[in-house]
ZAMARGU-4260 file (C-alpha; in steps of 0.2 Angstrom, whole numbers, plus 5000, padded with zeros to 4 digits):
<rodrens>
0) 5056/5477/4842 | 5040/5482/4836 | 5032/5477/4852 | 5044/5488/4861 | 5041/5502/4849
5) 5021/5502/4853 | 5024/5500/4872 | 5036/5518/4870 | 5021/5524/4860 | 5008/5517/4873
10) 5017/5525/4888 | 5018/5541/4880 | 4999/5540/4877 | 4996/5538/4897 | 5007/5552/4900
15) 4996/5563/4890 | 4979/5557/4898 | 4987/5557/4916 | 4993/5575/4914 | 4977/5581/4909
20) 4970/5573/4924 | 4982/5576/4938 | 4991/5591/4944 | 5007/5581/4948 | 5019/5582/4932
25) 5030/5566/4930 | 5049/5560/4926 | 5054/5549/4911 | 5065/5537/4916 | 5074/5527/4903
30) 5083/5511/4912 | 5096/5504/4901 | 5102/5487/4899 | 5120/5492/4907 | 5110/5497/4923
35) 5113/5514/4919 | 5097/5527/4920 | 5093/5543/4912 | 5080/5554/4921 | 5072/5568/4914
40) 5058/5579/4918 | 5044/5578/4908 | 5041/5596/4911 | 5058/5600/4903 | 5055/5589/4888
45) 5048/5596/4871 | 5048/5579/4862 | 5052/5563/4860 | 5054/5554/4843 | 5063/5540/4834
50) 5076/5540/4821 | 5071/5536/4805 | 5076/5522/4805 | 5068/5518/4821 | 5084/5513/4831
55) 5085/5526/4842 | 5074/5536/4856 | 5078/5552/4855 | 5072/5566/4869 | 5074/5582/4863
60) 5075/5595/4879 | 5066/5613/4880 | 5084/5620/4881 | 5087/5612/4863 | 5099/5600/4871
65) 5096/5580/4865 | 5099/5563/4870 | 5098/5548/4858 | 5097/5531/4867 | 5099/5516/4854
70) 5083/5504/4856 | 5093/5490/4859 | 5101/5497/4874 | 5083/5499/4883 | 5078/5488/4896
75) 5062/5498/4899 | 5053/5518/4901 | 5044/5522/4914 | 5035/5538/4920 | 5036/5541/4938
80) 5024/5553/4946 | 5033/5568/4954 | 5026/5583/4963 | 5032/5598/4975 | 5028/5603/4994
85) 5034/5617/5001 | 5038/5619/5018 | 5033/5633/5032 | 5049/5642/5027 | 5042/5643/5010
90) 5056/5632/5002 | 5049/5621/4988 | 5056/5601/4989 | 5053/5588/4974 | 5044/5573/4977
95) 5044/5558/4969 | 5031/5542/4972 | 5041/5527/4975 | 5030/5509/4975 | 5014/5517/4986
100) 5023/5529/4996 | 5027/5547/4991 | 5043/5555/4997 | 5053/5572/4996 | 5068/5569/4985
105) 5077/5583/4994 | 5084/5583/5011 | 5075/5594/5023 | 5082/5611/5025 | 5067/5620/5037
110) 5072/5632/5052 | 5056/5631/5061 | 5043/5619/5065 | 5028/5618/5054 | 5019/5630/5066
115) 5031/5643/5062 | 5041/5639/5080 | 5060/5643/5076 | 5070/5627/5077 | 5087/5633/5087
120) 5102/5634/5075 | 5117/5627/5086 | 5136/5629/5082 | 5145/5628/5098 | 5153/5612/5099
125) 5149/5609/5117 | 5131/5616/5116 | 5128/5604/5103 | 5133/5588/5112 | 5123/5592/5129
130) 5107/5596/5121 | 5090/5587/5125 | 5079/5598/5114 | 5077/5599/5096 | 5090/5609/5086
135) 5097/5612/5069 | 5114/5615/5059 | 5122/5618/5043 | 5136/5606/5038 | 5153/5613/5047
140) 5141/5627/5053 | 5142/5635/5034 | 5123/5639/5027 | 5129/5637/5008 | 5129/5619/5012
145) 5109/5620/5014 | 5104/5620/4995 | 5111/5604/4988 | 5112/5595/5007 | 5098/5604/5018
150) 5101/5602/5037 | 5107/5592/5049 | 5095/5589/5065 | 5097/5580/5081 | 5083/5567/5083
155) 5074/5578/5097 | 5071/5590/5083 | 5063/5574/5074 | 5054/5573/5089 | 5048/5590/5090
160) 5054/5591/5107 | 5055/5610/5111 | 5059/5610/5130 | 5069/5593/5133 | 5057/5585/5144
165) 5055/5569/5131 | 5036/5573/5124 | 5032/5578/5106 | 5026/5597/5106 | 5029/5602/5087
170) 5029/5594/5072 | 5045/5596/5059 | 5036/5591/5043 | 5027/5602/5031 | 5010/5600/5033
175) 5001/5584/5024 | 5019/5576/5028 | 5029/5566/5040 | 5046/5559/5047 | 5046/5542/5043
180) 5046/5526/5055 | 5058/5514/5053 | 5043/5503/5045 | 5039/5514/5033 | 5060/5514/5027
185) 5058/5496/5026 | 5044/5498/5014 | 5054/5508/5002 | 5069/5495/5003 | 5058/5482/5001
190) 5053/5491/4984 | 5070/5491/4979 | 5071/5471/4981 | 5074/5468/5000 | 5066/5454/5008
195) 5058/5456/5023 | 5070/5446/5034 | 5084/5458/5025 | 5074/5473/5030 | 5074/5466/5048
200) 5092/5465/5049 | 5102/5477/5060 | 5117/5482/5052 | 5123/5485/5034 | 5111/5473/5022
205) 5104/5474/5004 | 5116/5474/4991 | 5127/5487/4982 | 5113/5488/4967 | 5101/5493/4980
210) 5111/5507/4987 | 5114/5514/4970 | 5095/5515/4966 | 5094/5528/4979 | 5111/5538/4978
215) 5111/5553/4967 | 5120/5554/4950 | 5132/5567/4957 | 5138/5574/4972 | 5148/5555/4978
220) 5166/5553/4980 | 5175/5540/4974 | 5169/5523/4983 | 5182/5511/4992 | 5186/5503/4976
225) 5192/5520/4968 | 5179/5519/4959 | 5163/5532/4952 | 5153/5532/4968 | 5139/5541/4962
230) 5122/5532/4960 | 5109/5528/4946 | 5094/5535/4955 | 5083/5522/4949 | 5069/5526/4959
235) 5071/5545/4962 | 5076/5546/4979 | 5092/5556/4976 | 5100/5553/4993 | 5115/5568/4994
240) 5130/5563/5003 | 5129/5576/5017 | 5137/5571/5030 | 5135/5570/5046 | 5138/5579/5064
245) 5143/5567/5078 | 5138/5568/5095 | 5155/5565/5105 | 5166/5579/5101 | 5153/5586/5088
250) 5163/5587/5074 | 5158/5585/5056 | 5161/5571/5045 | 5159/5562/5030 | 5153/5575/5016
255) 5154/5567/5001 | 5155/5549/5005 | 5139/5546/5017 | 5121/5550/5016 | 5112/5548/5035
260) 5096/5549/5039 | 5084/5549/5054 | 5068/5539/5056 | 5055/5545/5068 | 5057/5529/5078
265) 5064/5528/5096 | 5076/5515/5102 | 5077/5513/5120 | 5077/5529/5131 | 5092/5536/5123
270) 5093/5531/5104 | 5082/5531/5088 | 5084/5522/5072 | 5093/5527/5056 | 5099/5525/5039
275) 5116/5527/5034 | 5123/5525/5013 | 5142/5525/5013 | 5151/5521/5000 | 5169/5521/5008
280) 5167/5512/5024 | 5174/5492/5022 | 5158/5481/5023 | 5147/5494/5020 | 5137/5488/5007
285) 5119/5491/5005 | 5109/5501/5017 | 5113/5502/5035 | 5099/5500/5049 | 5104/5505/5066
290) 5101/5515/5082 | 5110/5533/5087 | 5111/5544/5099 | 5099/5554/5098 | 5113/5571/5099
295) 5119/5567/5082 | 5116/5577/5068 | 5106/5568/5053 | 5098/5574/5037 | 5078/5571/5034
300) 5066/5566/5022 | 5049/5566/5024 | 5034/5554/5017 | 5016/5559/5012 | 5002/5556/5026
305) 4990/5542/5020 | 4974/5546/5011
</rodrens>
């Protein structure tokens, strides 16, 4: 018990030193023995104390709210580096360091390429289906979804193809960032606990626990077992169920139950690699790796360029 108390005090000392050296802030992450996670930005914390008998860790927020966690229920306490990045539209996103990678912790919502060139907003179903150049939309063509779920992009926008000739003309990610490749997604998944051989599988792979580590703690419907579909968000990725736009009849589907993301990696002449997290589809355990038509509309996350 004393060792755990000292470990937490050491974490606090490291946090104070780190904040004096770096502009990035941190998330306090309390991982509990029952698998649940408490996450709080240090910028929102006023103080961290222990109850008089040292049995509870108390996090007092600046808004005067508090969280008290029995020390016996704490598996570990870590401080995870966070930051921000701003796109060409002026949208600012939270970022999070997961392993050796920096990821956006929100879905991209830009309406322009990095150089300021507008990305066409295509609402008509037939026009979307026939596209061969970059475009975006909002779920159900309702811009109110953008704040939480970001925008949905076809893969041509991911590739920066503005004229439909199959070549990359523009960049969609903010300065210093890029759309992750299939290999970079695998690196994230292996940090969750997948082996290399499991990460290489096409289809549903991994475990429910690994999926939950990516899912946000709110916004998800009940799962296939009629239980709470929200995740633990243990790694801070905060995958939101923004749904998708189909390429056949161009209908919108699966908001609340599926998070779908493009990678930057092509597959043949008409498809690209993608990732799906789904809580209701039969057999949808873990994270799906597979290919999809480039006319689908999916969410985007970006990763920071290597130094």
